[in-house]
MIRO-208363 format. One line per 10 residues: number of its first residue (from 1); their letters; for each residue x, y negated, z negated of C-alpha. Coordinates in steps of 0.05 Angstrom, whole numbers. Example, Ala and Ser with C-alpha at 12.3 -4.5 7.8 and 13.67 -1.06 7.14 Angstrom:
BEGIN
1> as> 246,90,-156  273,21,-143
END
This chain:
BEGIN
1> mamdsagmea> 31,-839,211  -25,-882,240  -58,-879,181  12,-906,129  31,-947,178  -37,-988,169  -34,-980,100  42,-1003,98  14,-1065,142  -42,-1078,92
11> rltgiqtkle> 3,-1088,35  48,-1130,66  5,-1180,90  -26,-1183,20  47,-1203,-4  42,-1249,48  -11,-1285,26  4,-1296,-41  80,-1321,-24  49,-1373,19
21> amhadirrlv> 2,-1394,-35  57,-1394,-88  97,-1440,-29  43,-1481,-25  41,-1496,-106  111,-1510,-101  95,-1560,-44  43,-1592,-82  98,-1601,-148  148,-1618,-103
31> rgsvsiangs> 119,-1673,-73  46,-1693,-97  30,-1728,-161  42,-1668,-229  19,-1668,-304  42,-1652,-359  -4,-1621,-425  17,-1610,-488  -10,-1575,-546  -57,-1637,-569
41> ghvtpivrsp> -97,-1632,-504  -50,-1706,-477  -44,-1713,-408  22,-1741,-385  32,-1758,-317  99,-1745,-288  124,-1781,-218  180,-1776,-173  246,-1819,-167  311,-1822,-134
51> ggvvgsgggv> 341,-1799,-195  298,-1732,-211  227,-1725,-248  205,-1785,-299  167,-1789,-346  116,-1837,-385  162,-1837,-434  226,-1866,-394  265,-1808,-396  304,-1775,-343
61> ggggggscvn> 312,-1710,-317  375,-1692,-275  366,-1640,-212  401,-1585,-243  371,-1589,-317  342,-1651,-346  278,-1671,-394  221,-1695,-400  191,-1748,-450  116,-1746,-479
71> gggeavpigr> 76,-1785,-508  101,-1775,-570  178,-1793,-549  194,-1712,-554  244,-1690,-504  218,-1634,-463  269,-1592,-426  261,-1574,-348  302,-1531,-307  350,-1466,-302
81> ssrlhaatpa> 396,-1516,-365  333,-1509,-423  335,-1428,-405  410,-1425,-409  422,-1457,-467  360,-1467,-518  407,-1459,-567  455,-1527,-562  446,-1579,-617  400,-1639,-598
91> vetpasgqsa> 440,-1699,-586  422,-1775,-584  396,-1801,-533  434,-1875,-519  393,-1934,-535  416,-1970,-470  363,-1917,-441  414,-1902,-387  420,-1819,-368  462,-1787,-427
101> pasllpvifp> 530,-1757,-396  523,-1692,-341  565,-1649,-413  510,-1670,-449  456,-1620,-453  376,-1642,-466  341,-1629,-540  284,-1585,-546  233,-1589,-598  207,-1510,-616
111> aqppsrvvlp> 164,-1551,-663  120,-1570,-615  70,-1534,-578  78,-1508,-511  75,-1547,-447  34,-1526,-385  49,-1562,-318  -17,-1587,-293  -21,-1588,-212  -70,-1635,-178
121> dvetpeiass> -121,-1616,-132  -97,-1653,-65  -62,-1633,-2  -11,-1667,24  -13,-1686,113  34,-1624,112  1,-1584,82  -61,-1587,106  -42,-1579,177  -13,-1515,165
131> mnmrrkaeaa> -65,-1487,129  -110,-1508,192  -49,-1460,244  -53,-1402,201  -125,-1416,198  -131,-1425,274  -82,-1372,284  -131,-1318,239  -195,-1341,286  -157,-1335,344
141> rkklqefvkt> -133,-1266,319  -193,-1240,306  -230,-1264,372  -182,-1224,410  -192,-1164,374  -263,-1176,389  -248,-1176,459  -219,-1112,469  -235,-1068,413  -287,-1030,460
151> mrlpsdvrni> -241,-1021,511  -180,-1002,460  -156,-935,472  -152,-882,415  -72,-887,392  -66,-808,400  -72,-810,474  -9,-789,510  -45,-776,585  -89,-840,600
161> pelrgasctw> -137,-826,650  -114,-870,708  -159,-876,765  -115,-850,824  -83,-908,875  -105,-952,836  -60,-972,788  -67,-1052,792  -37,-1073,718  -27,-1136,739
171> llsialacsy> -95,-1149,769  -137,-1122,705  -95,-1177,661  -115,-1230,703  -182,-1214,706  -180,-1210,629  -144,-1274,617  -192,-1306,653  -247,-1271,622  -230,-1288,544
181> vsgenitied> -217,-1359,560  -271,-1377,597  -315,-1333,578  -351,-1307,631  -339,-1231,662  -282,-1237,705  -269,-1174,744  -212,-1158,796  -270,-1156,846  -274,-1232,831
191> vlrqnrlamh> -194,-1244,834  -187,-1204,898  -246,-1244,936  -226,-1303,913  -158,-1302,939  -175,-1257,1002  -119,-1212,974  -86,-1159,1027  -136,-1094,999  -58,-1059,992
201> yvslpsvtla> -53,-1097,931  -97,-1060,890  -39,-995,904  4,-1038,870  34,-1022,801  75,-1085,797  90,-1154,825  140,-1212,806  122,-1261,758  128,-1307,810
211> elfdvtnefl> 69,-1273,852  19,-1265,778  28,-1334,773  11,-1350,847  -45,-1298,843  -75,-1332,768  -68,-1404,791  -94,-1397,869  -149,-1367,829  -157,-1409,775
221> innkslqekh> -159,-1471,814  -208,-1443,879  -257,-1424,830  -307,-1483,816  -332,-1458,746  -264,-1449,712  -245,-1519,735  -300,-1546,712  -287,-1510,635  -211,-1543,655
231> vhcevanfdt> -175,-1471,650  -106,-1474,677  -36,-1432,675  40,-1438,666  93,-1390,674  152,-1388,627  218,-1352,643  269,-1321,594  331,-1337,638  382,-1353,576
241> etvdevgdvm> 434,-1396,606  409,-1462,634  468,-1504,671  452,-1572,642  413,-1602,590  331,-1571,589  290,-1641,611  215,-1652,616  163,-1608,650  147,-1635,709
251> cteerlpita> 68,-1609,714  28,-1559,682  31,-1506,721  118,-1500,690  141,-1487,642  217,-1500,604  249,-1435,600  256,-1387,532  331,-1389,523  327,-1356,450
261> lsqfrkelsi> 293,-1311,417  281,-1366,356  241,-1411,405  199,-1346,427  178,-1331,349  142,-1403,363  117,-1388,427  82,-1332,386  66,-1359,318  24,-1414,358
271> ldiqsitiln> -40,-1381,370  -95,-1417,408  -174,-1393,407  -169,-1408,487  -98,-1390,508  -87,-1321,527  -15,-1288,552  3,-1234,606  68,-1210,592  118,-1182,640
281> ydpylieqhe> 163,-1136,610  209,-1082,625  169,-1024,597  234,-980,582  254,-1009,528  198,-1012,501  179,-922,514  249,-912,484  234,-952,422  168,-926,404
291> irmrlnylet> 207,-852,417  261,-870,365  213,-887,305  172,-820,322  223,-791,305  250,-819,252  184,-812,220  188,-743,233  251,-731,205  243,-780,140
301> ndsdtsadpi> 180,-735,123  162,-667,109  116,-631,150  104,-565,169  59,-591,228  106,-601,291  74,-679,317  70,-673,399  133,-706,423  124,-762,466
311> iprwsaknqg> 148,-749,538  178,-796,575  140,-838,631  194,-895,657  263,-898,682  316,-940,655  312,-980,730  230,-986,733  183,-1047,766  158,-1058,705
321> tfalllnfns> 87,-1068,679  38,-1121,656  14,-1131,586  -36,-1185,539  -15,-1208,469  -66,-1181,415  -23,-1201,359  34,-1223,331  48,-1210,249  108,-1257,217
331> alhsvtigtp> 116,-1216,163  131,-1167,203  163,-1191,248  119,-1156,292  78,-1151,358  17,-1122,387  17,-1120,455  -36,-1086,508  -35,-1055,569  -95,-1046,619
341> ylledgsigi> -110,-989,660  -164,-974,701  -195,-906,687  -227,-861,723  -292,-867,699  -299,-940,723  -275,-977,659  -223,-1009,628  -180,-973,579  -120,-1016,546
351> qehtipiqtl> -67,-972,500  -33,-1018,449  37,-1024,426  63,-1048,362  136,-1056,366  179,-1108,330  191,-1173,366  272,-1168,375  258,-1108,424  187,-1145,454
361> ykalcvkdny> 249,-1201,474  300,-1154,504  244,-1122,545  221,-1201,572  298,-1220,590  313,-1148,627  320,-1176,700  273,-1158,751  308,-1109,800  281,-1127,871
371> cnrsrgfvrv> 281,-1199,854  335,-1212,801  310,-1253,756  285,-1248,685  210,-1228,663  174,-1270,623  93,-1290,601  39,-1327,653  -8,-1362,600  -86,-1375,611
381> fitnqfiecv> -109,-1435,565  -163,-1484,561  -142,-1560,566  -150,-1634,581  -84,-1657,587  -65,-1638,651  -12,-1660,686  -25,-1669,766  15,-1637,822  34,-1683,869
391> psmfplnvld> -2,-1671,936  22,-1625,985  22,-1668,1068  17,-1593,1090  -47,-1547,1078  -24,-1484,1042  -65,-1446,1075  -15,-1465,1130  47,-1467,1089  40,-1390,1072
401> gslsggmltt> 13,-1361,1136  -60,-1341,1119  -76,-1385,1169  -41,-1349,1234  -63,-1278,1218  -7,-1237,1215  56,-1246,1167  46,-1280,1115  107,-1306,1066  78,-1261,1004
411> aldtsiaphi> 111,-1207,1046  171,-1233,1076  225,-1193,1041  274,-1230,983  335,-1197,1017  326,-1241,1081  389,-1296,1080  348,-1369,1056  367,-1401,1108  337,-1346,1169
421> lglslmhhlv> 272,-1356,1122  273,-1425,1121  281,-1435,1198  224,-1388,1195  177,-1431,1151  204,-1486,1197  183,-1462,1259  119,-1447,1235  104,-1503,1212  129,-1549,1277
431> tstffdrlsq> 91,-1501,1307  21,-1506,1266  25,-1586,1249  57,-1607,1317  27,-1579,1375  -51,-1582,1392  -96,-1504,1397  -88,-1517,1459  -11,-1513,1464  -2,-1461,1417
441> qrqsitdrsd> -44,-1414,1465  -6,-1431,1523  55,-1416,1478  26,-1344,1463  14,-1318,1531  89,-1337,1559  116,-1290,1493  89,-1231,1476  116,-1217,1414  76,-1272,1382
451> vklrgipvtk> 11,-1234,1414  32,-1170,1374  74,-1210,1315  31,-1260,1290  53,-1305,1225  109,-1325,1196  162,-1313,1261  214,-1283,1227  212,-1227,1285  215,-1269,1336
461> lcqelglgit> 278,-1322,1307  324,-1258,1292  308,-1220,1364  316,-1291,1406  389,-1313,1372  400,-1234,1366  415,-1230,1293  443,-1172,1274  427,-1124,1205  485,-1160,1171
471> tivggsnkas> 475,-1232,1184  395,-1225,1168  413,-1199,1099  470,-1227,1095  457,-1287,1043  468,-1372,1056  523,-1404,1030  537,-1491,1048  566,-1478,1116  486,-1453,1124
481> vasafswyha> 454,-1508,1125  503,-1542,1198  493,-1459,1224  422,-1467,1198  412,-1530,1254  461,-1505,1311  421,-1444,1318  344,-1478,1315  375,-1523,1362  388,-1463,1402
491> flkkmkmets> 326,-1435,1397  279,-1500,1413  317,-1494,1485  302,-1409,1494  229,-1425,1478  221,-1495,1522  214,-1538,1471  277,-1579,1458  235,-1642,1495  172,-1633,1445
501> valgvvivsr> 200,-1623,1386  256,-1684,1359  317,-1645,1317  360,-1681,1262  415,-1656,1208  443,-1691,1147  504,-1661,1110  507,-1689,1040  585,-1680,1010  637,-1714,975
511> rggaedgpvn> 700,-1738,996  746,-1687,1017  699,-1635,992  725,-1648,918  685,-1631,856  670,-1701,841  678,-1764,874  641,-1818,917  586,-1779,963  571,-1801,1031
521> iaddvfmkhl> 502,-1807,1013  475,-1849,962  414,-1833,922  376,-1892,943  389,-1867,1018  367,-1791,997  305,-1821,976  294,-1858,1034  299,-1796,1068  243,-1766,1032
531> alavetesvl> 192,-1813,1037  208,-1815,1116  188,-1738,1113  130,-1747,1079  106,-1805,1119  122,-1785,1178  102,-1714,1172  160,-1683,1188  194,-1610,1169  241,-1617,1121
541> ligfdvnial> 285,-1564,1116  335,-1574,1046  382,-1532,1023  413,-1543,956  448,-1511,894  396,-1466,864  423,-1458,795  436,-1546,784  354,-1542,818  327,-1506,770
551> nvkvdnrpep> 371,-1527,714  382,-1442,698  436,-1405,722  396,-1354,774  463,-1346,814  525,-1320,800  555,-1333,861  602,-1383,885  559,-1423,936  483,-1407,900
561> chfaivigld> 463,-1440,965  379,-1446,970  324,-1466,1016  254,-1502,1000  213,-1536,1044  187,-1618,1014  119,-1631,1023  110,-1668,971  138,-1742,932  122,-1778,874
571> qergvvrlad> 167,-1835,878  133,-1870,808  149,-1810,764  212,-1787,810  183,-1716,822  194,-1680,888  159,-1617,905  178,-1560,943  151,-1501,981  202,-1451,964
581> vnvkkyrktw> 227,-1398,1025  233,-1343,969  151,-1340,948  165,-1274,900  218,-1296,870  216,-1371,853  132,-1385,868  99,-1419,928  112,-1488,900  144,-1520,850
591> hvpitrlysa> 179,-1595,825  234,-1612,808  269,-1689,789  292,-1731,861  348,-1737,813  367,-1668,793  342,-1650,873  400,-1700,885  462,-1674,851  435,-1598,876
601> vigygyimaa> 437,-1616,956  508,-1651,938  562,-1596,983  500,-1575,1033  446,-1622,1067  376,-1620,1099  345,-1607,1174  287,-1645,1194  251,-1633,1255  199,-1685,1277
611> ksqktidkln> 147,-1714,1326  191,-1765,1352  263,-1778,1355  250,-1845,1330  241,-1812,1262  301,-1777,1262  340,-1842,1292  327,-1874,1239  368,-1826,1189  436,-1853,1233
621> akefqdsifs> 459,-1777,1219  490,-1768,1291  555,-1765,1270  531,-1690,1238  499,-1671,1300  554,-1682,1339  603,-1652,1285  572,-1588,1285  562,-1578,1361  632,-1598,1368
631> earyalpptq> 655,-1530,1315  653,-1461,1339  643,-1425,1277  566,-1453,1266  541,-1428,1339  519,-1370,1360  568,-1319,1380  558,-1289,1448  504,-1221,1447  547,-1160,1471
641> rllrfeypkk> 524,-1090,1448  556,-1063,1395  605,-1006,1417  600,-961,1363  547,-949,1306  560,-982,1246  516,-973,1181  495,-1026,1133  513,-1040,1069  451,-1023,1046
651> nyvatilada> 405,-960,1054  343,-972,1100  301,-918,1140  323,-950,1200  401,-931,1195  382,-856,1190  333,-860,1254  377,-898,1298  434,-834,1273  388,-786,1289
661> fdrlgftadv> 376,-817,1365  448,-830,1371  461,-762,1362  404,-737,1410  444,-778,1464  394,-836,1467  442,-903,1452  425,-931,1392  439,-969,1333  395,-1005,1270
671> esvinnsgfh> 396,-1079,1307  350,-1038,1358  306,-996,1326  286,-1048,1283  262,-1087,1341  233,-1036,1378  190,-1007,1313  137,-1048,1335  136,-1083,1263  163,-1145,1234
681> vsfmlsehla> 238,-1148,1215  215,-1158,1138  176,-1092,1135  234,-1050,1168  285,-1076,1101  246,-1036,1059  285,-975,1025  230,-943,1008  184,-920,1074  137,-865,1061
691> ledaatvarn> 154,-818,1110  82,-815,1159  116,-893,1174  181,-873,1185  152,-828,1232  107,-876,1260  159,-926,1274  210,-863,1309  149,-853,1356  141,-928,1370
701> ysrnhakdgv> 223,-924,1388  223,-865,1431  156,-903,1471  196,-970,1469  267,-953,1483  268,-877,1493  230,-879,1551  174,-830,1507  240,-774,1507  235,-756,1441
711> svlvthmdkd> 187,-723,1399  169,-726,1326  133,-672,1277  123,-687,1212  116,-631,1157  96,-653,1084  114,-606,1034  49,-611,1006  26,-555,942  -21,-497,958
721> tdhadltfir> 4,-511,1026  26,-455,1080  90,-486,1088  105,-514,1023  164,-458,1007  229,-443,1005  227,-397,1069  194,-446,1114  244,-498,1090  299,-446,1112
731> nqistvlrap> 268,-420,1180  266,-497,1194  328,-510,1181  362,-454,1211  328,-467,1276  343,-545,1283  416,-522,1275  421,-462,1326  409,-528,1378  446,-589,1354
741> krcclivnfq> 444,-635,1421  368,-614,1418  340,-620,1360  350,-666,1294  318,-646,1218  317,-711,1176  295,-700,1102  253,-742,1047  272,-727,974  267,-756,914
751> vsviqanksv> 337,-786,888  322,-771,820  324,-702,831  383,-697,860  422,-750,815  391,-706,755  430,-653,778  502,-666,758  536,-618,801  505,-636,861
761> wngsnggsya> 500,-706,859  566,-742,876  559,-809,843  531,-863,898  465,-864,927  457,-873,1003  380,-865,1000  321,-820,999  327,-798,1071  381,-760,1093
771> ivldfdetts> 400,-715,1165  416,-641,1162  487,-618,1194  501,-552,1165  476,-493,1120  511,-432,1082  469,-374,1093  514,-342,1041  507,-398,991  444,-428,1001
781> lvtlsdanne> 483,-506,1003  455,-548,1056  505,-601,1080  466,-671,1087  489,-743,1117  451,-798,1091  448,-877,1107  506,-890,1059  554,-945,1087  612,-923,1056
791> sfyrtwvcpl> 637,-851,1091  673,-821,1032  607,-805,1002  557,-811,1064  566,-728,1072  544,-687,1004  515,-613,997  463,-590,958  425,-529,940  376,-510,979
801> dvlfegisam> 320,-497,923  345,-566,893  344,-599,949  266,-570,965  255,-594,891  268,-660,924  224,-662,990  169,-623,944  160,-678,902  107,-725,896
811> dpialrargt> 121,-798,943  95,-855,887  71,-896,950  37,-848,992  3,-803,938  25,-747,968  98,-697,970  143,-720,1009  173,-674,1072  206,-668,1138
821> llltsssqhd> 223,-702,1212  235,-656,1258  262,-705,1329  271,-666,1385  292,-682,1458  219,-671,1495  174,-714,1522  111,-741,1469  78,-738,1536  5,-777,1532
831> lyvgchgydl> 5,-796,1464  16,-884,1469  -33,-873,1544  -89,-903,1533  -94,-904,1465  -126,-956,1420  -62,-949,1368  -76,-976,1297  -16,-1028,1296  -7,-1099,1295
841> ahcivhhpfk> -26,-1110,1371  -91,-1094,1362  -108,-1123,1292  -93,-1157,1232  -60,-1111,1180  -23,-1148,1122  26,-1093,1105  23,-1030,1152  74,-998,1104  22,-988,1047
851> ptlwpafrcl> -31,-941,1028  -104,-971,1036  -160,-947,995  -217,-974,1049  -191,-936,1114  -266,-948,1131  -262,-1018,1135  -187,-1015,1169  -222,-979,1228  -286,-1017,1241
861> alvatemgsg> -233,-1083,1246  -196,-1033,1293  -269,-1025,1324  -288,-1099,1319  -221,-1120,1355  -219,-1073,1404  -281,-1075,1435  -337,-1130,1395  -293,-1190,1397  -297,-1216,1471
871> llnmnravqf> -273,-1300,1484  -291,-1349,1440  -284,-1414,1483  -210,-1426,1475  -200,-1362,1514  -169,-1329,1456  -182,-1256,1444  -205,-1258,1360  -174,-1201,1312  -207,-1171,1242
881> saedflysmp> -174,-1150,1186  -198,-1092,1133  -205,-1151,1092  -257,-1190,1134  -307,-1134,1138  -293,-1118,1060  -305,-1192,1040  -371,-1200,1080  -397,-1152,1042  -443,-1183,984
891> sfsvvkivtg> -407,-1141,929  -361,-1087,927  -333,-1040,867  -265,-1007,877  -273,-958,831  -338,-938,880  -300,-939,947  -229,-901,923  -278,-843,889  -333,-845,928
901> tlesehiaal> -360,-802,998  -380,-846,1056  -443,-813,1096  -459,-828,1162  -519,-873,1143  -470,-906,1084  -414,-930,1141  -474,-950,1185  -497,-1002,1147  -437,-1029,1115
911> antaferlnv> -417,-1041,1193  -481,-1062,1211  -480,-1117,1151  -409,-1138,1166  -422,-1139,1244  -486,-1189,1228  -445,-1229,1172  -386,-1233,1218  -431,-1255,1279  -392,-1189,1322
921> aleasvvdis> -427,-1171,1380  -434,-1102,1355  -481,-1048,1319  -465,-985,1297  -523,-916,1294  -515,-855,1265  -486,-789,1305  -540,-734,1311  -484,-668,1329  -534,-623,1332
931> stgtflracr> -573,-671,1382  -517,-677,1428  -504,-597,1423  -434,-592,1409  -382,-617,1374  -331,-642,1425  -403,-685,1471  -409,-712,1410  -329,-742,1399  -323,-761,1466
941> denvsgrtvt> -346,-833,1486  -360,-871,1547  -317,-919,1595  -343,-954,1649  -283,-977,1696  -244,-963,1639  -284,-1018,1601  -288,-982,1537  -374,-976,1522  -373,-938,1443
951> mtivgydtql> -324,-920,1397  -336,-862,1339  -315,-869,1272  -302,-807,1236  -306,-786,1165  -270,-722,1138  -245,-691,1083  -176,-699,1076  -165,-624,1036  -196,-577,1096
961> vhgvpgfsvg> -139,-627,1143  -79,-645,1110  -79,-610,1053  -85,-662,1008  -152,-677,965  -188,-736,976  -237,-774,1044  -204,-817,1102  -234,-841,1158  -215,-846,1234
971> vinrvrdqgg> -234,-869,1304  -230,-818,1356  -183,-826,1406  -192,-779,1455  -218,-709,1465  -181,-654,1507  -216,-605,1540  -179,-540,1542  -224,-495,1569  -267,-464,1525
981> sgavqlvegn> -241,-499,1465  -215,-570,1458  -174,-611,1415  -200,-696,1384  -143,-744,1369  -148,-787,1321  -127,-864,1301  -123,-857,1230  -148,-911,1181  -109,-893,1119
991> sctfgsiwer> -34,-892,1160  18,-898,1110  -13,-832,1079  -37,-788,1131  -1,-817,1198  -25,-871,1251  -44,-812,1302  -55,-738,1285  -88,-688,1339  -133,-627,1311
1001> qatelqpavk> -171,-569,1343  -236,-583,1349  -257,-517,1314  -211,-539,1256  -231,-602,1257  -309,-599,1252  -328,-567,1181  -282,-622,1150  -328,-689,1179  -375,-708,1133
1011> amvrikrrpr> -392,-768,1181  -404,-799,1243  -420,-868,1269  -421,-895,1338  -401,-966,1362  -437,-999,1415  -436,-1070,1425  -505,-1112,1419  -543,-1131,1479  -567,-1193,1494
1021> rsngslvkse> -630,-1242,1515  -626,-1266,1584  -614,-1342,1541  -543,-1312,1522  -563,-1301,1450  -554,-1233,1413  -621,-1180,1400  -629,-1163,1330  -635,-1103,1309  -692,-1089,1275
1031> ek> -733,-1132,1344  -703,-1070,1378
END
């Protein structure tokens, strides 16, 4: 099939070449100088005239059919009339020299020798330009094919040997695109290090188009070599419905949307040798097209051998994937794209797909389920014509929370209302730019939550204001501007900062709230307010109609309200630069014309936070402030605990946990679980929390709210383990139902398994967690209750075997089987007493609910934060992250770290290198178990007066401990002596997969230990300087 397709494509390409040559000849005939050569060798030139083609003898030929007169006065017919009326008698031409009537046909002289048309060898500028474009496109095609030649996977490969846990197609696409354009060898490690990306990004199979652009753009901006080569990138989406006429591009980074297939075809036809395109598309449509084409081929070709069928990999609802644009064939109307994969052997493989352009266009127009925006492409190219961005008055690393060492804007959930995100970002900028470091530290000391949950203060804002989950994810409207001002005013009072921050608000509206008419704030006044904010470096949070601002309909609500921070203004160009509050959906920063922003802000307004009240007074907006304070609808409601349990509209794991605690007699609701989880509210809004992460949240809630009154037991249905069978789950359900007031069983299953069984699925989706309510022994039917907000669909029954299949399915996040959570009303004892606890209180974790590929670095960060940081000159403890240790390495390889098993010497060498580069007063050494006597003694650390003197890191085989193949690292938390034996408790480096804390008997753990390293403080000289290891 592949050979026939290649041959057919070659033949069609040849036909296309001949047709293009014929078209070029026709253009020469029409545009250029053409001559007629008769049998005697005499050449007569023909020139164009408005009425037709005129020869040197003065004859005139009409457009539909006519004649030319050669040098001897003979008329030569030209056109289709000469063919249709070749036998018509001759008619004399009038002497007046005027053309014959239309009813008279030209004369034919068959006695004369035939004439032929001679085409000159002269090209017009249009022809030269067309041929030049074709040559450039062919050169670009050959260069690109040569670039991917060694990475191309065979067409018959069905199962790609992809590296487990590193399905970072989007990262590979960025690295390959930059390598192709710049000619340099750029790897994903370069992108990770340059952008200091969180380590969990390697395990993310997909990101949004906005995130793809931001990562690519930051890498190009911060790379000096690529900047010298003028490498840039731009982004375009496929939003098909525009609000107004498409305007001009604001800067080189931003492209106008692709609104039609013809426009997309034009983009593809312009292939450039110095550019490449990264496509973000829906792979389900591509895969379904290939399946249909394969079935059609098998039906139309009589073959005895049946080809292997294509097993569908993608579902209709997917996260999307990425590919490089490799070729566009205008004759076949087909496009070739290549999806890169990181293979097990460390190489990069590209799987090619040749599809019709219409299919790819449809795949690009499919909206991303996460951010509800169409997909698109990012183009990396070289250009000297660069439209500069408007300078930002705030450092970008302050805007995105990078310098805060905590929650980043890239981790904020898109479901949070824009005005709440806007207030959080506004307060973050206020505290980062209005106050000095000492004032910030004083505020952190008085607020314990600020020390624990650092970064963009979304959680602090929601907790202090007492916002419920429905309000947090309820969206924004026109009244949100006034509500946000009133809420932030109350928030500043609670933080005792109302005298340090001046606050003002402007509501822009038409008279009487009409759709048309005069506006209370003129455009020149609006311009002055923007300029005032920029000049005084005030924080201006602006609410607007996002459809008008983007000139694309991206929000179908009647009031499509969105918020952003004004960070730059170019009055000469008439452009404003905004920092968006929802970076996963609209990018970190983008540009908008002032006139369009003014149109978008009508009906909404903006809030200004300034250092001085004089700045606010220049707004002349006290009337708006008084009006807002006088209306109760903008004020905060009285905070009173709910009298009954409520289910949010969306499915959250916190809903199931709150329901379980409530059934056990501990008064709980969704808000209390989220606020006492120990994690940022944004992390808790995910519908897909791994089983171990849900267990960590339950343990934290038991500690913070239930006074350690509930213990949690996690059971994974991993293959080939003792408990991965129907008998175990049957016995567990029966045991729990015998004591419903003391026990509660939560099952974590794969939703698609339930929905695939039409006799079980009730047509609604209540999430992947459910509580077991009842079990019928005779019919083996389990009654479950999930997080569905509709009570009619919340309770449903499922056969035990179907449920077991669902809880045994692989979790794509944790990369192991799902399972059950058993909550019992028995104390979890000293689980948190004296525990190092790998959570946000101890060291920097960019995303606690994502797996990490480098647990050793997470453990080193925990150890360095717990015992090695000391105090800085500003009396502030230092927190470290795993990324600090990873990027302090001279070099690293994703493949080697993922697939390799670390020995004790290797871990010690990595630790000492990182400690030296990070200037941490610690040193690591290998533990010799044989010299210490026993394994328990080797695990025991030293403590002096309650102060940790040493900490021990253990590397172990996960197959022997958890029943899952692999290698992981943990920090020993405590050793329990139990007579002749003992138990060891570890803080896990990969908490998403194996749990935050687990405990095993020493006899069980010792055979699994492959490495053991002890870390202690480095001695100092008399002058206070550190003693290096080689000096000892």
